[in-house]
C-alpha positions as CSV (number, residue, x, y, z in Angstrom):
1,M,86.2,58.8,-20.1
2,F,85.7,55.0,-20.1
3,K,85.5,55.2,-23.9
4,K,88.6,57.3,-24.2
5,I,90.5,54.9,-22.0
6,K,89.4,51.9,-24.0
7,R,90.5,53.6,-27.3
8,L,93.9,54.5,-25.8
9,K,94.2,51.0,-24.3
10,D,93.6,49.4,-27.7
11,E,96.1,51.8,-29.4
12,R,98.8,50.9,-26.8
13,K,98.0,47.2,-26.7
14,A,97.6,47.7,-23.0
15,V,95.9,45.8,-20.1
16,I,94.6,47.6,-17.1
17,L,94.9,46.0,-13.6
18,A,93.1,47.3,-10.5
19,H,93.7,46.2,-6.9
20,N,90.7,45.4,-4.7
21,Y,91.3,48.6,-2.7
22,Q,91.1,50.9,-5.7
23,P,88.2,53.4,-6.1
24,G,85.1,51.8,-7.6
25,E,85.3,53.4,-11.0
26,I,88.9,52.2,-11.4
27,Q,87.9,48.7,-10.5
28,D,85.0,48.9,-13.0
29,L,87.2,50.0,-15.9
30,A,89.9,47.4,-15.3
31,D,90.4,44.3,-17.4
32,F,91.4,42.4,-14.3
33,R,90.7,43.1,-10.6
34,G,92.2,41.2,-7.7
35,D,95.2,41.1,-5.3
36,S,98.6,42.3,-6.3
37,L,100.4,39.1,-7.0
38,G,97.4,37.5,-8.8
39,L,97.1,40.5,-11.0
40,S,100.8,40.5,-11.9
41,I,100.6,36.8,-12.8
42,K,97.5,37.4,-14.9
43,A,99.2,40.3,-16.7
44,A,102.3,38.1,-17.5
45,E,100.0,35.6,-19.1
46,T,98.4,38.1,-21.5
47,D,99.9,39.2,-24.9
48,A,99.6,42.9,-23.8
49,E,102.6,45.1,-24.5
50,V,101.8,47.6,-21.7
51,I,100.6,47.0,-18.2
52,V,98.8,49.9,-16.4
53,F,98.8,48.9,-12.8
54,C,96.2,50.8,-10.7
55,G,97.7,50.1,-7.3
56,V,100.8,51.1,-5.5
57,K,104.5,51.0,-6.4
58,F,105.5,47.6,-5.0
59,M,102.7,46.1,-7.0
60,A,103.9,47.7,-10.3
61,E,107.4,46.5,-9.4
62,T,106.2,42.9,-9.0
63,A,104.5,43.1,-12.4
64,A,107.7,44.5,-13.9
65,I,109.7,41.6,-12.4
66,L,107.3,39.0,-13.7
67,S,106.9,40.7,-17.1
68,A,110.3,42.1,-17.8
69,E,109.6,42.3,-21.6
70,K,106.5,44.5,-21.0
71,T,106.2,48.2,-20.2
72,V,104.7,48.8,-16.7
73,L,103.0,52.1,-15.9
74,L,101.9,53.4,-12.5
75,P,99.4,56.2,-13.1
76,D,100.5,58.1,-10.0
77,K,104.2,58.0,-9.2
78,H,103.5,59.0,-5.6
79,A,101.3,56.0,-4.9
80,G,103.5,54.2,-2.4
81,C,103.0,51.9,0.5
82,P,104.2,52.9,4.0
83,L,104.3,49.3,5.1
84,A,106.6,48.3,2.2
85,D,108.8,51.3,3.0
86,M,109.3,50.1,6.6
87,I,111.9,47.6,5.4
88,T,114.9,48.2,3.2
89,A,117.5,45.8,1.7
90,D,120.1,47.2,4.0
91,K,118.0,46.7,7.1
92,L,117.2,43.1,6.0
93,S,120.9,42.4,5.3
94,K,121.8,43.5,8.8
95,L,119.1,41.3,10.3
96,K,120.3,38.3,8.2
97,Q,123.8,38.8,9.7
98,K,122.3,38.3,13.2
99,Y,120.7,35.0,12.0
100,P,123.1,33.7,9.4
101,N,121.3,30.3,9.0
102,A,117.8,31.7,8.8
103,L,115.5,31.6,5.8
104,V,113.9,34.9,4.8
105,V,110.2,35.0,3.9
106,C,109.2,38.3,2.5
107,Y,105.6,39.5,2.2
108,V,104.9,40.7,-1.3
109,N,104.1,44.1,0.2
110,S,107.8,45.1,0.0
111,P,110.3,46.8,-2.3
112,A,111.9,44.8,-5.1
113,E,115.3,45.2,-3.5
114,V,114.0,43.4,-0.3
115,K,112.5,40.6,-2.4
116,A,115.9,40.2,-4.0
117,E,117.4,39.7,-0.5
118,S,114.8,37.1,0.4
119,D,114.6,33.3,-0.1
120,Y,110.8,33.2,-0.5
121,C,108.0,35.7,-1.1
122,C,104.4,35.2,0.2
123,T,101.0,36.8,0.0
124,S,98.5,37.1,2.9
125,A,96.6,34.2,1.2
126,N,99.5,31.7,1.1
127,A,101.9,32.9,3.8
128,V,100.9,29.9,6.1
129,E,101.5,27.4,3.3
130,V,104.9,29.0,2.4
131,V,106.2,28.8,6.0
132,N,104.8,25.3,6.5
133,S,106.8,24.1,3.5
134,L,110.1,25.2,5.0
135,P,112.4,22.7,6.8
136,E,111.6,22.2,10.5
137,G,114.3,23.5,12.8
138,R,115.3,26.4,10.5
139,K,115.0,29.9,11.9
140,I,112.7,32.0,9.7
141,I,112.9,35.8,9.3
142,F,109.5,37.2,8.3
143,V,109.3,40.8,6.9
144,P,107.9,43.4,7.0
145,D,104.4,43.0,8.5
146,Q,104.5,41.9,12.2
147,H,100.7,41.3,12.4
148,L,100.7,39.0,9.4
149,G,103.8,37.4,10.9
150,R,102.0,36.7,14.2
151,F,99.1,35.2,12.3
152,V,101.5,32.9,10.4
153,A,103.3,31.9,13.6
154,D,100.0,31.1,15.3
155,R,98.8,29.0,12.4
156,T,102.1,27.1,11.8
157,G,103.6,26.9,15.3
158,R,106.9,28.1,13.9
159,D,109.2,30.5,15.8
160,L,109.5,33.5,13.5
161,V,111.8,36.5,13.8
162,L,109.4,39.4,13.0
163,W,110.2,42.8,11.7
164,P,108.2,45.6,13.5
165,G,106.3,46.8,10.3
166,Y,102.6,47.3,10.1
167,C,99.9,48.6,7.7
168,A,98.7,52.0,9.0
169,T,95.3,51.4,7.3
170,H,94.6,48.1,9.1
171,V,95.9,49.1,12.5
172,V,93.3,51.9,12.7
173,I,90.6,49.2,13.0
174,T,90.2,48.6,16.8
175,E,88.6,46.0,18.9
176,D,86.0,48.7,19.9
177,D,85.1,49.0,16.2
178,I,84.5,45.3,16.0
179,T,82.4,45.0,19.3
180,D,80.4,48.1,18.5
181,T,79.6,47.1,14.9
182,K,78.8,43.5,16.0
183,A,76.4,44.9,18.7
184,K,74.5,46.7,15.9
185,Y,74.6,43.8,13.5
186,P,74.7,40.7,15.7
187,E,73.8,38.3,12.9
188,S,76.9,39.4,10.9
189,I,80.0,37.4,10.2
190,V,83.2,39.3,10.9
191,M,85.8,39.0,8.2
192,A,89.2,40.5,9.1
193,H,92.5,40.7,7.1
194,P,95.6,39.2,8.8
195,E,97.2,42.6,8.8
196,C,94.8,43.7,11.5
197,T,96.0,43.8,15.1
198,E,95.8,40.7,17.3
199,P,92.8,42.0,19.4
200,V,90.8,42.6,16.2
201,K,91.7,39.2,14.8
202,E,90.7,37.5,18.0
203,L,87.2,39.0,17.8
204,S,86.8,38.0,14.1
205,D,85.0,34.9,12.8
206,E,87.2,34.6,9.6
207,L,90.8,35.7,8.9
208,L,91.1,36.2,5.1
209,S,93.0,37.9,2.4
210,T,90.9,40.1,0.0
211,G,90.7,37.3,-2.5
212,Q,89.7,34.8,0.1
213,M,87.0,37.2,1.3
214,L,85.4,37.3,-2.1
215,K,85.5,33.5,-2.4
216,F,84.2,33.0,1.2
217,V,81.2,35.3,0.7
218,K,80.2,33.5,-2.6
219,K,80.1,30.2,-0.8
220,S,78.6,31.4,2.5
221,A,74.9,31.0,3.4
222,A,75.2,34.1,5.5
223,K,73.9,37.5,4.1
224,H,75.4,40.0,6.6
225,F,79.2,40.6,6.8
226,I,81.3,43.0,8.8
227,V,84.5,43.8,6.8
228,A,87.7,44.6,8.7
229,T,90.0,45.7,5.9
230,E,90.4,48.6,3.6
231,I,86.9,49.7,2.5
232,G,87.6,49.5,-1.2
233,I,87.0,45.8,-1.1
234,I,83.3,46.4,-0.3
235,H,82.7,47.7,-3.9
236,A,83.8,44.3,-5.3
237,L,81.9,42.4,-2.6
238,K,78.6,44.3,-3.3
239,K,79.1,43.9,-7.1
240,E,79.6,40.2,-6.9
241,N,77.0,39.6,-4.1
242,P,74.2,42.2,-4.6
243,E,71.8,40.4,-2.3
244,A,74.2,40.5,0.7
245,K,74.8,43.4,3.2
246,F,78.4,44.5,3.9
247,I,79.3,46.8,6.8
248,A,82.8,48.4,7.1
249,A,84.2,47.7,10.5
250,S,85.7,51.2,10.5
251,D,85.1,54.1,8.0
252,R,88.6,55.2,8.9
253,A,90.1,52.2,7.1
254,I,91.0,54.1,3.9
255,C,94.4,53.8,2.3
256,P,95.2,57.3,0.9
257,N,97.8,55.8,-1.5
258,M,95.3,53.4,-3.0
259,K,92.9,56.3,-3.7
260,K,95.5,58.4,-5.6
261,I,94.7,56.9,-9.0
262,T,91.9,58.5,-10.9
263,L,90.4,58.2,-14.4
264,D,92.3,61.3,-15.4
265,K,95.6,59.8,-14.3
266,V,94.8,56.6,-16.2
267,I,94.2,58.6,-19.4
268,R,97.4,60.5,-18.9
269,A,99.4,57.3,-18.2
270,L,98.2,55.9,-21.6
271,E,98.6,59.1,-23.5
272,D,102.1,60.0,-22.3
273,M,103.3,56.5,-21.3
274,Q,103.9,57.6,-17.7
275,Y,105.1,56.7,-15.1
276,K,107.3,53.8,-16.2
277,V,108.3,51.4,-13.4
278,M,111.6,49.6,-14.1
279,V,113.5,47.2,-11.9
280,P,117.3,46.7,-12.5
281,E,118.1,43.4,-14.1
282,D,120.2,42.1,-11.2
283,I,117.4,42.9,-8.7
284,T,114.8,41.4,-11.1
285,V,116.7,38.0,-11.4
286,K,117.0,37.6,-7.6
287,A,113.5,38.8,-6.8
288,K,112.0,36.6,-9.4
289,T,113.6,33.6,-7.8
290,A,111.9,34.3,-4.5
291,L,108.6,34.9,-6.3
292,D,108.9,31.7,-8.4
293,K,109.6,29.6,-5.3
294,M,106.4,30.9,-3.7
295,V,104.4,30.1,-6.9
296,G,105.9,26.7,-6.9
297,I,104.7,26.0,-3.4
298,L,101.2,27.2,-4.0
299,P,100.2,28.3,-7.5
300,A,98.1,31.5,-7.4
301,K,94.5,31.0,-8.3
């Protein structure tokens, strides 16, 4: 199957991207693995004509926005993101009417239409830097993840208007999961994603995006880590750090949408050029402005 995918990829002049939460075999076949924005930027830099995005819809949309001249394929059209779907352009527009002078910072985990209604985008890795760059005294609306928003408010001291969105996969990780796992592995460092709930974050040693987790472990002298995020990241952690031990904080932290893409679906995507993800030009222009502002503040690495 890997050989067939490589042949089809060469025929289509395609590049395959896989998010850190994808199944292990999808991560292994990809040309690039990483977080959603980093992957989109990487794809835009290649001379590929086709981008096969093994992730969820908002990620493929972001790639389409940054690579408008390329064809972007999502191997499973039903691979969505419940967090992204918790905010719409209409809902954001109504919130902006309540705070007419506010700046809108939009987490990249959001629909293209919401990005187009926003002033800045951010990732979990650079949300603090983005908010810190904004003028003091300006009200800031932060959408859609309330837990990432609280993390940013805590780190920046800014008063944010938060949207009540959340990642269903991260909120299933509880403080009991952390205390119980820590009791079993007391020597372990607890790494948690900022999308986790506040009690989980308070019990953690490090609050990191997926990309930051991979960098942190490489530099750390520790050899035991408890990982409080979607369990797909453990495949990459083990692959890059075979001598270290990684324990999932909760075996319930599985994103069903991230697991929808299979080798068969990647083959079908390349054979039939399905499913194309296209963003209307007017939305692309506005959304790209918000993304470009973020990249200008802190270039993705």
